[in-house]
C-alpha positions as CSV (number, residue, x, y, z in Angstrom):
1,M,81.7,94.7,92.6
2,S,83.4,92.9,89.7
3,D,86.0,90.2,90.3
4,A,89.0,92.1,91.8
5,T,91.5,89.7,89.9
6,A,90.2,91.2,86.6
7,L,91.3,94.7,87.6
8,P,94.8,96.2,87.2
9,D,97.2,95.4,90.0
10,L,98.1,98.8,91.4
11,A,100.6,97.2,94.0
12,V,102.6,95.2,91.4
13,R,106.3,95.4,92.2
14,T,107.3,96.0,88.5
15,L,105.6,99.4,88.7
16,G,107.1,100.4,92.2
17,G,104.6,98.7,94.5
18,A,106.0,97.6,97.9
19,V,105.0,96.6,101.3
20,I,106.9,99.2,103.3
21,A,105.9,98.3,106.9
22,A,104.0,95.6,108.9
23,S,103.3,95.0,112.5
24,D,105.0,91.6,112.6
25,E,106.7,89.0,110.3
26,S,107.2,86.1,112.8
27,F,106.6,83.4,110.4
28,A,106.4,84.8,106.8
29,A,107.5,87.9,105.1
30,K,105.2,90.9,104.5
31,E,106.3,91.1,100.8
32,N,104.3,88.0,100.2
33,L,101.2,90.2,100.4
34,I,101.8,91.4,96.9
35,N,103.0,88.3,95.1
36,P,101.5,88.4,91.7
37,W,101.2,84.6,91.5
38,A,98.5,82.3,93.0
39,P,99.7,80.9,96.4
40,A,101.2,77.3,96.4
41,F,101.9,75.0,99.1
42,R,105.3,73.3,98.8
43,P,105.7,70.6,101.4
44,Q,109.1,70.2,103.1
45,T,110.2,73.8,102.3
46,F,111.6,75.1,105.5
47,G,113.4,78.4,106.1
48,A,114.7,80.1,109.2
49,K,111.2,80.8,110.4
50,G,109.8,77.2,109.7
51,Q,107.6,76.0,106.9
52,E,107.6,78.6,104.0
53,Y,104.3,79.8,102.6
54,D,103.2,82.2,99.9
55,G,101.5,84.5,102.4
56,W,102.2,86.8,105.3
57,E,102.0,85.1,108.7
58,T,102.4,86.8,112.0
59,A,102.5,85.8,115.7
60,R,98.8,86.9,116.0
61,R,98.5,87.1,119.7
62,R,100.2,90.3,120.7
63,P,98.3,92.5,123.2
64,G,97.2,95.9,122.0
65,P,98.1,99.1,123.8
66,D,95.0,98.9,126.0
67,G,96.1,95.1,127.1
68,R,93.4,93.6,124.9
69,L,94.2,91.4,121.9
70,G,95.9,93.5,119.3
71,H,95.7,93.4,115.5
72,D,98.1,93.2,112.6
73,W,98.6,95.8,109.9
74,A,100.7,96.2,106.9
75,I,101.2,99.4,104.7
76,V,101.3,98.8,100.9
77,R,102.6,101.5,98.8
78,L,101.0,101.3,95.3
79,G,103.1,101.6,92.3
80,L,100.5,103.6,90.4
81,P,97.9,106.0,91.6
82,G,94.4,105.0,91.2
83,V,91.0,104.1,92.9
84,I,91.0,100.9,94.8
85,R,88.0,99.0,93.5
86,G,88.8,95.6,95.1
87,V,91.3,93.8,97.2
88,V,92.1,90.1,97.1
89,I,92.8,88.5,100.6
90,D,93.7,84.9,99.8
91,T,93.9,82.7,102.9
92,A,94.3,79.4,100.9
93,H,96.9,77.8,103.0
94,F,96.1,79.4,106.3
95,T,93.2,77.2,107.4
96,G,92.3,77.7,111.0
97,N,94.7,80.5,111.6
98,F,93.4,83.3,109.3
99,P,91.8,86.5,110.5
100,P,87.9,86.5,110.7
101,H,87.8,90.0,109.0
102,A,90.0,92.6,107.5
103,S,89.8,96.4,106.7
104,V,91.4,98.4,104.1
105,E,92.3,102.1,104.4
106,A,93.9,104.4,101.9
107,C,95.5,107.8,101.6
108,A,97.4,109.7,98.9
109,V,101.0,110.9,99.9
110,D,103.4,112.6,97.6
111,G,106.8,111.1,97.1
112,H,108.1,108.0,98.8
113,P,107.8,108.6,102.6
114,R,109.7,106.5,105.2
115,P,107.8,103.7,106.8
116,P,106.1,104.7,110.1
117,R,106.5,102.7,113.3
118,S,102.7,102.2,113.3
119,P,100.0,103.1,111.0
120,P,99.3,106.9,110.8
121,P,96.2,107.7,113.0
122,T,94.6,110.4,110.7
123,G,94.3,111.1,107.0
124,W,93.2,107.7,106.1
125,R,89.9,106.7,104.4
126,S,88.4,103.4,105.3
127,S,86.7,101.1,102.8
128,P,82.9,101.0,102.8
C-alpha cells in the first residue's frame, strides 16, 4: 500500500465529511478524528474535560454487552464516495493509552442517515 497521507481525504469536512456518532467522548471530541492537520500538543490548554488534545479520547474501560471489556467505535461519513485505500490512525500524543489494534469497516448508504445508537450489525465490509 502507498502512503495513505498521499491519497485524497474522502472524510474532509469541506466536502461534507463528518464523524456522525461515537461510543464515547469522555476526554476529547470525536470530531478530532478527521482533523486535516498534524496533531499538536499544546501544554496548559485545558477545557471542560481536562487537557485538550488533537485526538479522540474515550473512557476506554466500559464493559461490553457480555460483561467483558468493551471497545470504542466511531462512524465517519465520507464527504465523497470512493474506495478506501488507506486510513491514518495517529496516536502521537496518546502514549500508553492507545488501542493495540483497530479495524475499519465500510458501507454505502444513500442520503444522510441519522446516527445510530450503536454500529449497524450488518451490511458492513471489513478491511482486509
